[in-house]
Biopython code that builds the backbone (N, CA, C, O; Angstrom):
import numpy as np
from Bio.PDB.StructureBuilder import StructureBuilder

atoms = [
    (1, "MET", "N", (76.286, 128.474, 163.738)),
    (1, "MET", "CA", (77.138, 129.598, 164.064)),
    (1, "MET", "C", (78.477, 129.440, 163.361)),
    (1, "MET", "O", (79.095, 128.379, 163.445)),
    (2, "ALA", "N", (78.922, 130.448, 162.689)),
    (2, "ALA", "CA", (80.165, 130.393, 161.934)),
    (2, "ALA", "C", (81.361, 130.544, 162.869)),
    (2, "ALA", "O", (81.316, 131.293, 163.844)),
    (3, "THR", "N", (82.417, 129.824, 162.554)),
    (3, "THR", "CA", (83.642, 129.954, 163.328)),
    (3, "THR", "C", (84.367, 131.217, 162.902)),
    (3, "THR", "O", (84.006, 131.838, 161.902)),
    (4, "SER", "N", (85.378, 131.596, 163.649)),
    (4, "SER", "CA", (86.125, 132.808, 163.309)),
    (4, "SER", "C", (86.851, 132.646, 161.978)),
    (4, "SER", "O", (87.010, 133.616, 161.237)),
    (5, "ASN", "N", (87.298, 131.410, 161.667)),
    (5, "ASN", "CA", (87.967, 131.169, 160.401)),
    (5, "ASN", "C", (86.989, 131.328, 159.238)),
    (5, "ASN", "O", (87.342, 131.894, 158.203)),
    (6, "ASP", "N", (85.750, 130.825, 159.405)),
    (6, "ASP", "CA", (84.732, 130.988, 158.365)),
    (6, "ASP", "C", (84.405, 132.460, 158.161)),
    (6, "ASP", "O", (84.234, 132.910, 157.027)),
    (7, "LEU", "N", (84.317, 133.203, 159.243)),
    (7, "LEU", "CA", (84.027, 134.629, 159.164)),
    (7, "LEU", "C", (85.148, 135.375, 158.443)),
    (7, "LEU", "O", (84.891, 136.287, 157.658)),
    (8, "LEU", "N", (86.376, 134.984, 158.713)),
    (8, "LEU", "CA", (87.520, 135.607, 158.051)),
    (8, "LEU", "C", (87.487, 135.339, 156.553)),
    (8, "LEU", "O", (87.755, 136.237, 155.755)),
    (9, "ILE", "N", (87.162, 134.121, 156.169)),
    (9, "ILE", "CA", (87.088, 133.781, 154.748)),
    (9, "ILE", "C", (85.963, 134.567, 154.074)),
    (9, "ILE", "O", (86.132, 135.037, 152.948)),
    (10, "LYS", "N", (84.821, 134.716, 154.742)),
    (10, "LYS", "CA", (83.719, 135.511, 154.193)),
    (10, "LYS", "C", (84.155, 136.956, 153.989)),
    (10, "LYS", "O", (83.857, 137.559, 152.958)),
    (11, "GLN", "N", (84.859, 137.509, 154.968)),
    (11, "GLN", "CA", (85.289, 138.897, 154.865)),
    (11, "GLN", "C", (86.307, 139.064, 153.740)),
    (11, "GLN", "O", (86.301, 140.080, 153.045)),
    (12, "ARG", "N", (87.174, 138.079, 153.558)),
    (12, "ARG", "CA", (88.129, 138.148, 152.444)),
    (12, "ARG", "C", (87.394, 138.121, 151.111)),
    (12, "ARG", "O", (87.790, 138.795, 150.160)),
    (13, "SER", "N", (86.330, 137.342, 151.047)),
    (13, "SER", "CA", (85.533, 137.281, 149.814)),
    (13, "SER", "C", (84.902, 138.636, 149.510)),
    (13, "SER", "O", (84.881, 139.077, 148.361)),
    (14, "VAL", "N", (84.389, 139.288, 150.548)),
    (14, "VAL", "CA", (83.794, 140.622, 150.371)),
    (14, "VAL", "C", (84.860, 141.598, 149.889)),
    (14, "VAL", "O", (84.609, 142.396, 148.986)),
    (15, "ILE", "N", (86.036, 141.537, 150.481)),
    (15, "ILE", "CA", (87.126, 142.432, 150.082)),
    (15, "ILE", "C", (87.495, 142.179, 148.627)),
    (15, "ILE", "O", (87.699, 143.121, 147.862)),
    (16, "GLU", "N", (87.581, 140.912, 148.247)),
    (16, "GLU", "CA", (87.933, 140.581, 146.866)),
    (16, "GLU", "C", (86.904, 141.157, 145.888)),
    (16, "GLU", "O", (87.262, 141.747, 144.869)),
    (17, "PHE", "N", (85.627, 140.977, 146.213)),
    (17, "PHE", "CA", (84.565, 141.458, 145.338)),
    (17, "PHE", "C", (84.595, 142.979, 145.206)),
    (17, "PHE", "O", (84.560, 143.518, 144.099)),
    (18, "LEU", "N", (84.661, 143.656, 146.338)),
    (18, "LEU", "CA", (84.629, 145.124, 146.301)),
    (18, "LEU", "C", (85.905, 145.701, 145.677)),
    (18, "LEU", "O", (85.855, 146.738, 145.015)),
    (19, "ALA", "N", (87.044, 145.034, 145.885)),
    (19, "ALA", "CA", (88.287, 145.495, 145.255)),
    (19, "ALA", "C", (88.198, 145.332, 143.740)),
    (19, "ALA", "O", (88.695, 146.177, 142.995)),
    (20, "ALA", "N", (87.566, 144.248, 143.281)),
    (20, "ALA", "CA", (87.388, 144.038, 141.841)),
    (20, "ALA", "C", (86.475, 145.105, 141.239)),
    (20, "ALA", "O", (86.619, 145.455, 140.067)),
    (21, "GLU", "N", (85.545, 145.619, 142.029)),
    (21, "GLU", "CA", (84.679, 146.706, 141.566)),
    (21, "GLU", "C", (85.393, 148.054, 141.546)),
    (21, "GLU", "O", (84.907, 149.010, 140.941)),
    (22, "GLY", "N", (86.548, 148.129, 142.209)),
    (22, "GLY", "CA", (87.331, 149.357, 142.208)),
    (22, "GLY", "C", (87.164, 150.209, 143.445)),
    (22, "GLY", "O", (87.590, 151.363, 143.456)),
    (23, "CYS", "N", (86.554, 149.673, 144.489)),
    (23, "CYS", "CA", (86.391, 150.427, 145.733)),
    (23, "CYS", "C", (87.730, 150.594, 146.438)),
    (23, "CYS", "O", (88.608, 149.738, 146.321)),
    (24, "SER", "N", (87.887, 151.685, 147.161)),
    (24, "SER", "CA", (89.114, 151.905, 147.920)),
    (24, "SER", "C", (89.092, 151.067, 149.201)),
    (24, "SER", "O", (88.034, 150.628, 149.652)),
    (25, "ALA", "N", (90.258, 150.858, 149.768)),
    (25, "ALA", "CA", (90.364, 150.064, 150.994)),
    (25, "ALA", "C", (89.604, 150.722, 152.146)),
    (25, "ALA", "O", (88.965, 150.032, 152.941)),
    (26, "ALA", "N", (89.670, 152.038, 152.238)),
    (26, "ALA", "CA", (88.966, 152.747, 153.317)),
    (26, "ALA", "C", (87.453, 152.594, 153.167)),
    (26, "ALA", "O", (86.742, 152.416, 154.156)),
    (27, "ASN", "N", (86.967, 152.662, 151.936)),
    (27, "ASN", "CA", (85.547, 152.495, 151.678)),
    (27, "ASN", "C", (85.106, 151.065, 151.992)),
    (27, "ASN", "O", (84.044, 150.852, 152.578)),
    (28, "ILE", "N", (85.914, 150.103, 151.606)),
    (28, "ILE", "CA", (85.601, 148.698, 151.883)),
    (28, "ILE", "C", (85.509, 148.467, 153.386)),
    (28, "ILE", "O", (84.565, 147.837, 153.864)),
    (29, "HIS", "N", (86.486, 148.977, 154.131)),
    (29, "HIS", "CA", (86.491, 148.778, 155.581)),
    (29, "HIS", "C", (85.274, 149.436, 156.226)),
    (29, "HIS", "O", (84.661, 148.859, 157.124)),
    (30, "ALA", "N", (84.925, 150.626, 155.779)),
    (30, "ALA", "CA", (83.756, 151.322, 156.339)),
    (30, "ALA", "C", (82.473, 150.530, 156.079)),
    (30, "ALA", "O", (81.620, 150.418, 156.959)),
    (31, "ARG", "N", (82.341, 149.985, 154.878)),
    (31, "ARG", "CA", (81.146, 149.196, 154.548)),
    (31, "ARG", "C", (81.105, 147.902, 155.352)),
    (31, "ARG", "O", (80.044, 147.489, 155.820)),
    (32, "MET", "N", (82.254, 147.270, 155.509)),
    (32, "MET", "CA", (82.311, 146.018, 156.267)),
    (32, "MET", "C", (82.045, 146.265, 157.744)),
    (32, "MET", "O", (81.432, 145.429, 158.408)),
    (33, "LYS", "N", (82.493, 147.395, 158.266)),
    (33, "LYS", "CA", (82.305, 147.725, 159.678)),
    (33, "LYS", "C", (80.817, 147.836, 160.010)),
    (33, "LYS", "O", (80.391, 147.456, 161.101)),
    (34, "THR", "N", (80.028, 148.357, 159.067)),
    (34, "THR", "CA", (78.590, 148.476, 159.323)),
    (34, "THR", "C", (77.911, 147.114, 159.332)),
    (34, "THR", "O", (76.919, 146.919, 160.033)),
    (35, "VAL", "N", (78.441, 146.168, 158.556)),
    (35, "VAL", "CA", (77.825, 144.835, 158.491)),
    (35, "VAL", "C", (78.325, 143.927, 159.606)),
    (35, "VAL", "O", (77.525, 143.284, 160.286)),
    (36, "TYR", "N", (79.638, 143.867, 159.801)),
    (36, "TYR", "CA", (80.224, 142.918, 160.751)),
    (36, "TYR", "C", (80.420, 143.493, 162.151)),
    (36, "TYR", "O", (80.601, 142.733, 163.103)),
    (37, "GLY", "N", (80.389, 144.803, 162.296)),
    (37, "GLY", "CA", (80.539, 145.421, 163.618)),
    (37, "GLY", "C", (81.879, 145.105, 164.262)),
    (37, "GLY", "O", (82.930, 145.300, 163.650)),
    (38, "GLU", "N", (81.841, 144.621, 165.490)),
    (38, "GLU", "CA", (83.064, 144.322, 166.247)),
    (38, "GLU", "C", (83.847, 143.136, 165.677)),
    (38, "GLU", "O", (85.039, 142.989, 165.945)),
    (39, "MET", "N", (83.178, 142.300, 164.899)),
    (39, "MET", "CA", (83.834, 141.122, 164.324)),
    (39, "MET", "C", (84.570, 141.441, 163.029)),
    (39, "MET", "O", (85.147, 140.542, 162.418)),
    (40, "CYS", "N", (84.563, 142.689, 162.600)),
    (40, "CYS", "CA", (85.212, 143.112, 161.362)),
    (40, "CYS", "C", (86.721, 143.119, 161.540)),
    (40, "CYS", "O", (87.232, 143.478, 162.601)),
    (41, "ILE", "N", (87.431, 142.716, 160.484)),
    (41, "ILE", "CA", (88.888, 142.735, 160.556)),
    (41, "ILE", "C", (89.377, 144.179, 160.523)),
    (41, "ILE", "O", (88.619, 145.086, 160.179)),
    (42, "SER", "N", (90.619, 144.388, 160.873)),
    (42, "SER", "CA", (91.156, 145.740, 161.008)),
    (42, "SER", "C", (91.338, 146.411, 159.650)),
    (42, "SER", "O", (91.360, 145.759, 158.607)),
    (43, "ASP", "N", (91.466, 147.723, 159.699)),
    (43, "ASP", "CA", (91.688, 148.515, 158.494)),
    (43, "ASP", "C", (92.997, 148.104, 157.823)),
    (43, "ASP", "O", (93.075, 148.036, 156.597)),
    (44, "CYS", "N", (94.008, 147.835, 158.616)),
    (44, "CYS", "CA", (95.306, 147.413, 158.091)),
    (44, "CYS", "C", (95.180, 146.100, 157.328)),
    (44, "CYS", "O", (95.777, 145.938, 156.264)),
    (45, "ALA", "N", (94.408, 145.167, 157.868)),
    (45, "ALA", "CA", (94.222, 143.883, 157.197)),
    (45, "ALA", "C", (93.445, 144.053, 155.898)),
    (45, "ALA", "O", (93.737, 143.381, 154.909)),
    (46, "VAL", "N", (92.460, 144.945, 155.893)),
    (46, "VAL", "CA", (91.702, 145.209, 154.667)),
    (46, "VAL", "C", (92.630, 145.764, 153.598)),
    (46, "VAL", "O", (92.570, 145.347, 152.441)),
    (47, "ARG", "N", (93.484, 146.701, 153.981)),
    (47, "ARG", "CA", (94.426, 147.284, 153.021)),
    (47, "ARG", "C", (95.368, 146.215, 152.464)),
    (47, "ARG", "O", (95.677, 146.210, 151.272)),
    (48, "LYS", "N", (95.818, 145.316, 153.329)),
    (48, "LYS", "CA", (96.708, 144.235, 152.886)),
    (48, "LYS", "C", (96.011, 143.350, 151.851)),
    (48, "LYS", "O", (96.586, 143.025, 150.812)),
    (49, "TRP", "N", (94.772, 142.966, 152.144)),
    (49, "TRP", "CA", (94.048, 142.088, 151.223)),
    (49, "TRP", "C", (93.691, 142.799, 149.928)),
    (49, "TRP", "O", (93.679, 142.168, 148.872)),
    (50, "VAL", "N", (93.402, 144.086, 149.977)),
    (50, "VAL", "CA", (93.128, 144.832, 148.745)),
    (50, "VAL", "C", (94.370, 144.836, 147.864)),
    (50, "VAL", "O", (94.274, 144.645, 146.652)),
    (51, "ARG", "N", (95.543, 145.056, 148.473)),
    (51, "ARG", "CA", (96.790, 145.011, 147.700)),
    (51, "ARG", "C", (96.981, 143.644, 147.058)),
    (51, "ARG", "O", (97.365, 143.551, 145.892)),
    (52, "ILE", "N", (96.714, 142.588, 147.812)),
    (52, "ILE", "CA", (96.874, 141.225, 147.290)),
    (52, "ILE", "C", (95.905, 140.979, 146.138)),
    (52, "ILE", "O", (96.293, 140.470, 145.087)),
    (53, "PHE", "N", (94.651, 141.343, 146.343)),
    (53, "PHE", "CA", (93.634, 141.052, 145.333)),
    (53, "PHE", "C", (93.790, 141.900, 144.078)),
    (53, "PHE", "O", (93.460, 141.443, 142.984)),
    (54, "LYS", "N", (94.282, 143.120, 144.213)),
    (54, "LYS", "CA", (94.467, 143.958, 143.029)),
    (54, "LYS", "C", (95.664, 143.493, 142.207)),
    (54, "LYS", "O", (95.756, 143.819, 141.023)),
    (55, "GLY", "N", (96.574, 142.748, 142.801)),
    (55, "GLY", "CA", (97.753, 142.280, 142.081)),
    (55, "GLY", "C", (97.553, 140.937, 141.409)),
    (55, "GLY", "O", (98.430, 140.497, 140.665)),
    (56, "GLU", "N", (96.431, 140.267, 141.641)),
    (56, "GLU", "CA", (96.210, 138.936, 141.098)),
    (56, "GLU", "C", (94.959, 138.906, 140.240)),
    (56, "GLU", "O", (94.116, 139.802, 140.296)),
    (57, "ASP", "N", (94.864, 137.861, 139.455)),
    (57, "ASP", "CA", (93.645, 137.612, 138.694)),
    (57, "ASP", "C", (92.580, 137.117, 139.669)),
    (57, "ASP", "O", (92.819, 136.123, 140.355)),
    (58, "PRO", "N", (91.421, 137.761, 139.763)),
    (58, "PRO", "CA", (90.407, 137.372, 140.746)),
    (58, "PRO", "C", (89.959, 135.916, 140.616)),
    (58, "PRO", "O", (89.529, 135.317, 141.602)),
    (59, "ARG", "N", (90.053, 135.343, 139.424)),
    (59, "ARG", "CA", (89.631, 133.952, 139.252)),
    (59, "ARG", "C", (90.614, 132.963, 139.863)),
    (59, "ARG", "O", (90.260, 131.809, 140.106)),
    (60, "GLU", "N", (91.844, 133.402, 140.114)),
    (60, "GLU", "CA", (92.867, 132.498, 140.629)),
    (60, "GLU", "C", (93.235, 132.775, 142.083)),
    (60, "GLU", "O", (94.172, 132.167, 142.602)),
    (61, "THR", "N", (92.543, 133.649, 142.728)),
    (61, "THR", "CA", (92.845, 134.014, 144.106)),
    (61, "THR", "C", (92.437, 132.893, 145.054)),
    (61, "THR", "O", (91.353, 132.324, 144.927)),
    (62, "ILE", "N", (93.304, 132.586, 145.993)),
    (62, "ILE", "CA", (93.022, 131.582, 147.014)),
    (62, "ILE", "C", (92.675, 132.330, 148.294)),
    (62, "ILE", "O", (93.476, 133.126, 148.784)),
    (63, "LEU", "N", (91.494, 132.080, 148.835)),
    (63, "LEU", "CA", (91.052, 132.809, 150.024)),
    (63, "LEU", "C", (91.573, 132.203, 151.311)),
    (63, "LEU", "O", (91.707, 132.905, 152.313)),
    (64, "ARG", "N", (91.865, 130.934, 151.303)),
    (64, "ARG", "CA", (92.377, 130.276, 152.509)),
    (64, "ARG", "C", (93.879, 130.500, 152.609)),
    (64, "ARG", "O", (94.558, 130.684, 151.599)),
    (65, "ASP", "N", (94.391, 130.483, 153.834)),
    (65, "ASP", "CA", (95.827, 130.629, 154.029)),
    (65, "ASP", "C", (96.544, 129.458, 153.388)),
    (65, "ASP", "O", (96.075, 128.321, 153.437)),
    (66, "ARG", "N", (97.669, 129.747, 152.794)),
    (66, "ARG", "CA", (98.468, 128.693, 152.201)),
    (66, "ARG", "C", (99.170, 127.915, 153.309)),
    (66, "ARG", "O", (99.409, 128.441, 154.396)),
    (67, "LYS", "N", (99.494, 126.664, 153.022)),
    (67, "LYS", "CA", (100.206, 125.835, 153.992)),
    (67, "LYS", "C", (101.587, 126.429, 154.228)),
    (67, "LYS", "O", (102.267, 126.868, 153.300)),
    (68, "ARG", "N", (101.973, 126.430, 155.470)),
    (68, "ARG", "CA", (103.307, 126.917, 155.838)),
    (68, "ARG", "C", (104.091, 125.770, 156.432)),
    (68, "ARG", "O", (103.528, 124.831, 156.996)),
    (69, "SER", "N", (105.375, 125.861, 156.297)),
    (69, "SER", "CA", (106.177, 124.822, 156.928)),
    (69, "SER", "C", (106.141, 125.046, 158.431)),
    (69, "SER", "O", (106.234, 126.178, 158.906)),
    (70, "SER", "N", (106.009, 123.985, 159.151)),
    (70, "SER", "CA", (105.926, 124.109, 160.599)),
    (70, "SER", "C", (107.267, 123.764, 161.226)),
    (70, "SER", "O", (108.189, 123.300, 160.554)),
    (71, "ARG", "N", (107.350, 123.991, 162.474)),
    (71, "ARG", "CA", (108.569, 123.684, 163.216)),
    (71, "ARG", "C", (108.771, 122.167, 163.222)),
    (71, "ARG", "O", (107.837, 121.420, 163.515)),
    (72, "PRO", "N", (109.978, 121.712, 162.900)),
    (72, "PRO", "CA", (110.197, 120.270, 162.857)),
    (72, "PRO", "C", (110.131, 119.655, 164.249)),
    (72, "PRO", "O", (110.513, 120.276, 165.241)),
    (73, "LEU", "N", (109.647, 118.448, 164.298)),
    (73, "LEU", "CA", (109.572, 117.736, 165.567)),
    (73, "LEU", "C", (110.881, 116.989, 165.794)),
    (73, "LEU", "O", (110.944, 115.765, 165.675)),
    (74, "SER", "N", (111.921, 117.747, 166.122)),
    (74, "SER", "CA", (113.250, 117.162, 166.243)),
    (74, "SER", "C", (113.418, 116.334, 167.506)),
    (74, "SER", "O", (114.338, 115.520, 167.592)),
    (75, "ALA", "N", (112.555, 116.526, 168.478)),
    (75, "ALA", "CA", (112.699, 115.811, 169.735)),
    (75, "ALA", "C", (112.236, 114.368, 169.630)),
    (75, "ALA", "O", (112.479, 113.585, 170.548)),
    (76, "SER", "N", (111.587, 113.997, 168.559)),
    (76, "SER", "CA", (111.101, 112.632, 168.430)),
    (76, "SER", "C", (111.904, 111.815, 167.425)),
    (76, "SER", "O", (111.536, 110.683, 167.110)),
    (77, "VAL", "N", (112.982, 112.371, 166.930)),
    (77, "VAL", "CA", (113.775, 111.641, 165.946)),
    (77, "VAL", "C", (114.437, 110.430, 166.585)),
    (77, "VAL", "O", (114.596, 110.360, 167.804)),
    (78, "THR", "N", (114.810, 109.500, 165.757)),
    (78, "THR", "CA", (115.387, 108.239, 166.222)),
    (78, "THR", "C", (116.648, 108.453, 167.045)),
    (78, "THR", "O", (116.874, 107.736, 168.019)),
    (79, "ALA", "N", (117.468, 109.418, 166.675)),
    (79, "ALA", "CA", (118.716, 109.655, 167.408)),
    (79, "ALA", "C", (118.432, 110.009, 168.866)),
    (79, "ALA", "O", (119.133, 109.538, 169.761)),
    (80, "HIS", "N", (117.419, 110.828, 169.113)),
    (80, "HIS", "CA", (117.081, 111.187, 170.493)),
    (80, "HIS", "C", (116.556, 109.985, 171.256)),
    (80, "HIS", "O", (116.889, 109.787, 172.425)),
    (81, "ARG", "N", (115.734, 109.181, 170.589)),
    (81, "ARG", "CA", (115.217, 107.981, 171.251)),
    (81, "ARG", "C", (116.366, 107.049, 171.636)),
    (81, "ARG", "O", (116.375, 106.480, 172.727)),
    (82, "GLU", "N", (117.327, 106.901, 170.734)),
    (82, "GLU", "CA", (118.461, 106.020, 171.017)),
    (82, "GLU", "C", (119.318, 106.559, 172.160)),
    (82, "GLU", "O", (119.766, 105.791, 173.012)),
    (83, "LYS", "N", (119.549, 107.865, 172.186)),
    (83, "LYS", "CA", (120.338, 108.473, 173.264)),
    (83, "LYS", "C", (119.648, 108.287, 174.610)),
    (83, "LYS", "O", (120.285, 107.932, 175.601)),
    (84, "VAL", "N", (118.333, 108.531, 174.637)),
    (84, "VAL", "CA", (117.577, 108.374, 175.879)),
    (84, "VAL", "C", (117.636, 106.922, 176.340)),
    (84, "VAL", "O", (117.851, 106.649, 177.521)),
    (85, "ASP", "N", (117.446, 106.005, 175.419)),
    (85, "ASP", "CA", (117.478, 104.581, 175.756)),
    (85, "ASP", "C", (118.848, 104.172, 176.276)),
    (85, "ASP", "O", (118.938, 103.431, 177.255)),
    (86, "CYS", "N", (119.907, 104.636, 175.645)),
    (86, "CYS", "CA", (121.268, 104.308, 176.101)),
    (86, "CYS", "C", (121.544, 104.861, 177.496)),
    (86, "CYS", "O", (122.157, 104.188, 178.324)),
    (87, "MET", "N", (121.091, 106.086, 177.754)),
    (87, "MET", "CA", (121.314, 106.676, 179.074)),
    (87, "MET", "C", (120.572, 105.901, 180.153)),
    (87, "MET", "O", (121.098, 105.705, 181.248)),
    (88, "ILE", "N", (119.358, 105.459, 179.856)),
    (88, "ILE", "CA", (118.584, 104.702, 180.841)),
    (88, "ILE", "C", (119.204, 103.335, 181.068)),
    (88, "ILE", "O", (119.269, 102.866, 182.205)),
    (89, "ARG", "N", (119.659, 102.692, 180.009)),
    (89, "ARG", "CA", (120.293, 101.370, 180.149)),
    (89, "ARG", "C", (121.609, 101.456, 180.917)),
    (89, "ARG", "O", (121.959, 100.537, 181.658)),
    (90, "ALA", "N", (122.344, 102.566, 180.740)),
    (90, "ALA", "CA", (123.611, 102.738, 181.434)),
    (90, "ALA", "C", (123.410, 103.041, 182.918)),
    (90, "ALA", "O", (124.203, 102.604, 183.752)),
    (91, "ASN", "N", (122.373, 103.773, 183.248)),
    (91, "ASN", "CA", (122.111, 104.162, 184.630)),
    (91, "ASN", "C", (120.608, 104.211, 184.841)),
    (91, "ASN", "O", (119.958, 105.181, 184.452)),
    (92, "ARG", "N", (120.055, 103.184, 185.450)),
    (92, "ARG", "CA", (118.606, 103.102, 185.653)),
    (92, "ARG", "C", (118.080, 104.179, 186.611)),
    (92, "ARG", "O", (116.872, 104.411, 186.668)),
    (93, "ARG", "N", (118.963, 104.832, 187.356)),
    (93, "ARG", "CA", (118.535, 105.830, 188.330)),
    (93, "ARG", "C", (118.625, 107.268, 187.781)),
    (93, "ARG", "O", (118.403, 108.222, 188.525)),
    (94, "VAL", "N", (118.947, 107.428, 186.492)),
    (94, "VAL", "CA", (119.030, 108.755, 185.894)),
    (94, "VAL", "C", (117.615, 109.345, 185.829)),
    (94, "VAL", "O", (116.650, 108.636, 185.544)),
    (95, "ASN", "N", (117.508, 110.640, 186.095)),
    (95, "ASN", "CA", (116.176, 111.252, 186.050)),
    (95, "ASN", "C", (115.959, 111.996, 184.733)),
    (95, "ASN", "O", (116.892, 112.222, 183.963)),
    (96, "GLN", "N", (114.713, 112.366, 184.503)),
    (96, "GLN", "CA", (114.351, 112.971, 183.228)),
    (96, "GLN", "C", (115.028, 114.324, 183.012)),
    (96, "GLN", "O", (115.346, 114.687, 181.879)),
    (97, "LYS", "N", (115.245, 115.057, 184.082)),
    (97, "LYS", "CA", (115.894, 116.362, 183.966)),
    (97, "LYS", "C", (117.332, 116.199, 183.477)),
    (97, "LYS", "O", (117.791, 116.966, 182.630)),
    (98, "GLU", "N", (118.035, 115.216, 184.001)),
    (98, "GLU", "CA", (119.413, 114.953, 183.567)),
    (98, "GLU", "C", (119.448, 114.518, 182.106)),
    (98, "GLU", "O", (120.325, 114.934, 181.349)),
    (99, "ILE", "N", (118.495, 113.683, 181.715)),
    (99, "ILE", "CA", (118.434, 113.227, 180.324)),
    (99, "ILE", "C", (118.156, 114.410, 179.397)),
    (99, "ILE", "O", (118.798, 114.550, 178.357)),
    (100, "ALA", "N", (117.209, 115.248, 179.770)),
    (100, "ALA", "CA", (116.861, 116.407, 178.956)),
    (100, "ALA", "C", (118.058, 117.328, 178.767)),
    (100, "ALA", "O", (118.284, 117.831, 177.666)),
    (101, "HIS", "N", (118.819, 117.553, 179.819)),
    (101, "HIS", "CA", (119.986, 118.412, 179.743)),
    (101, "HIS", "C", (121.059, 117.788, 178.846)),
    (101, "HIS", "O", (121.665, 118.483, 178.031)),
    (102, "ALA", "N", (121.295, 116.484, 178.994)),
    (102, "ALA", "CA", (122.342, 115.806, 178.218)),
    (102, "ALA", "C", (121.991, 115.709, 176.736)),
    (102, "ALA", "O", (122.859, 115.869, 175.878)),
    (103, "VAL", "N", (120.727, 115.449, 176.438)),
    (103, "VAL", "CA", (120.317, 115.262, 175.043)),
    (103, "VAL", "C", (120.007, 116.602, 174.370)),
    (103, "VAL", "O", (120.158, 116.736, 173.156)),
    (104, "GLY", "N", (119.576, 117.585, 175.152)),
    (104, "GLY", "CA", (119.283, 118.900, 174.597)),
    (104, "GLY", "C", (117.839, 119.048, 174.147)),
    (104, "GLY", "O", (117.553, 119.779, 173.199)),
    (105, "ILE", "N", (116.927, 118.356, 174.823)),
    (105, "ILE", "CA", (115.504, 118.464, 174.525)),
    (105, "ILE", "C", (114.758, 118.781, 175.818)),
    (105, "ILE", "O", (115.344, 118.760, 176.900)),
    (106, "SER", "N", (113.482, 119.071, 175.704)),
    (106, "SER", "CA", (112.719, 119.445, 176.886)),
    (106, "SER", "C", (112.388, 118.235, 177.755)),
    (106, "SER", "O", (112.414, 117.096, 177.290)),
    (107, "ILE", "N", (112.081, 118.499, 179.014)),
    (107, "ILE", "CA", (111.705, 117.436, 179.954)),
    (107, "ILE", "C", (110.407, 116.779, 179.483)),
    (107, "ILE", "O", (110.239, 115.568, 179.624)),
    (108, "GLU", "N", (109.508, 117.556, 178.935)),
    (108, "GLU", "CA", (108.248, 117.010, 178.426)),
    (108, "GLU", "C", (108.503, 116.005, 177.314)),
    (108, "GLU", "O", (107.870, 114.950, 177.274)),
    (109, "ARG", "N", (109.435, 116.326, 176.400)),
    (109, "ARG", "CA", (109.770, 115.409, 175.306)),
    (109, "ARG", "C", (110.444, 114.153, 175.836)),
    (109, "ARG", "O", (110.199, 113.053, 175.340)),
    (110, "VAL", "N", (111.296, 114.317, 176.849)),
    (110, "VAL", "CA", (111.936, 113.149, 177.463)),
    (110, "VAL", "C", (110.872, 112.255, 178.076)),
    (110, "VAL", "O", (110.908, 111.037, 177.906)),
    (111, "HIS", "N", (109.928, 112.852, 178.787)),
    (111, "HIS", "CA", (108.849, 112.074, 179.396)),
    (111, "HIS", "C", (108.058, 111.319, 178.327)),
    (111, "HIS", "O", (107.718, 110.151, 178.511)),
    (112, "HIS", "N", (107.767, 111.990, 177.210)),
    (112, "HIS", "CA", (107.038, 111.352, 176.111)),
    (112, "HIS", "C", (107.832, 110.176, 175.549)),
    (112, "HIS", "O", (107.278, 109.099, 175.330)),
    (113, "ILE", "N", (109.115, 110.377, 175.317)),
    (113, "ILE", "CA", (109.951, 109.304, 174.764)),
    (113, "ILE", "C", (110.039, 108.133, 175.733)),
    (113, "ILE", "O", (109.912, 106.977, 175.329)),
    (114, "VAL", "N", (110.260, 108.435, 177.021)),
    (114, "VAL", "CA", (110.436, 107.376, 178.021)),
    (114, "VAL", "C", (109.133, 106.580, 178.194)),
    (114, "VAL", "O", (109.165, 105.349, 178.219)),
    (115, "THR", "N", (108.013, 107.257, 178.310)),
    (115, "THR", "CA", (106.762, 106.548, 178.614)),
    (115, "THR", "C", (106.047, 106.016, 177.375)),
    (115, "THR", "O", (105.636, 104.856, 177.349)),
    (116, "ASN", "N", (105.897, 106.845, 176.356)),
    (116, "ASN", "CA", (105.110, 106.442, 175.199)),
    (116, "ASN", "C", (105.890, 105.698, 174.128)),
    (116, "ASN", "O", (105.394, 104.727, 173.557)),
    (117, "VAL", "N", (107.108, 106.146, 173.853)),
    (117, "VAL", "CA", (107.885, 105.557, 172.774)),
    (117, "VAL", "C", (108.633, 104.314, 173.245)),
    (117, "VAL", "O", (108.534, 103.247, 172.639)),
    (118, "LEU", "N", (109.382, 104.470, 174.336)),
    (118, "LEU", "CA", (110.182, 103.354, 174.817)),
    (118, "LEU", "C", (109.390, 102.421, 175.739)),
    (118, "LEU", "O", (109.742, 101.250, 175.885)),
    (119, "GLY", "N", (108.353, 102.919, 176.340)),
    (119, "GLY", "CA", (107.508, 102.091, 177.189)),
    (119, "GLY", "C", (108.089, 101.735, 178.536)),
    (119, "GLY", "O", (107.770, 100.676, 179.076)),
    (120, "TYR", "N", (108.940, 102.591, 179.102)),
    (120, "TYR", "CA", (109.494, 102.333, 180.433)),
    (120, "TYR", "C", (108.502, 102.715, 181.490)),
    (120, "TYR", "O", (108.782, 102.572, 182.680)),
]
sb = StructureBuilder()
sb.init_structure("model")
sb.init_model(0)
sb.init_chain("A")
sb.init_seg("    ")
for serial, (resi, resn, name, xyz) in enumerate(atoms, 1):
    if name == "N":
        sb.init_residue(resn, " ", resi, " ")
    sb.init_atom(name, np.array(xyz, "f"), 0.0, 1.0, " ", f" {name:<3s}", serial, name[0])
structure = sb.get_structure()
């Protein structure tokens, strides 16, 4: 059974092929709807991919999504670990909520730093 990502890549391939033949986006979507049924991507997405494929050389088209930069994991940086460690050493009775507020990170990240990183 194909995953949704595999199905999406297959549908992009069909769009690329039919766009190279000169079919319109509406025609491509109608043909795909008969084959894929409810699993077919939207008309808007077909139009987007037709625009992309008509603007590029078909031999150089990448069907998979390109890597994107993700949100940085700022809560695990050394500075946060040091701040958490200093606060715990200064006051052993400080709670995670107070640490999270003082350092500016989530309680979940504080818990991770305290238990997994620092080993308290």
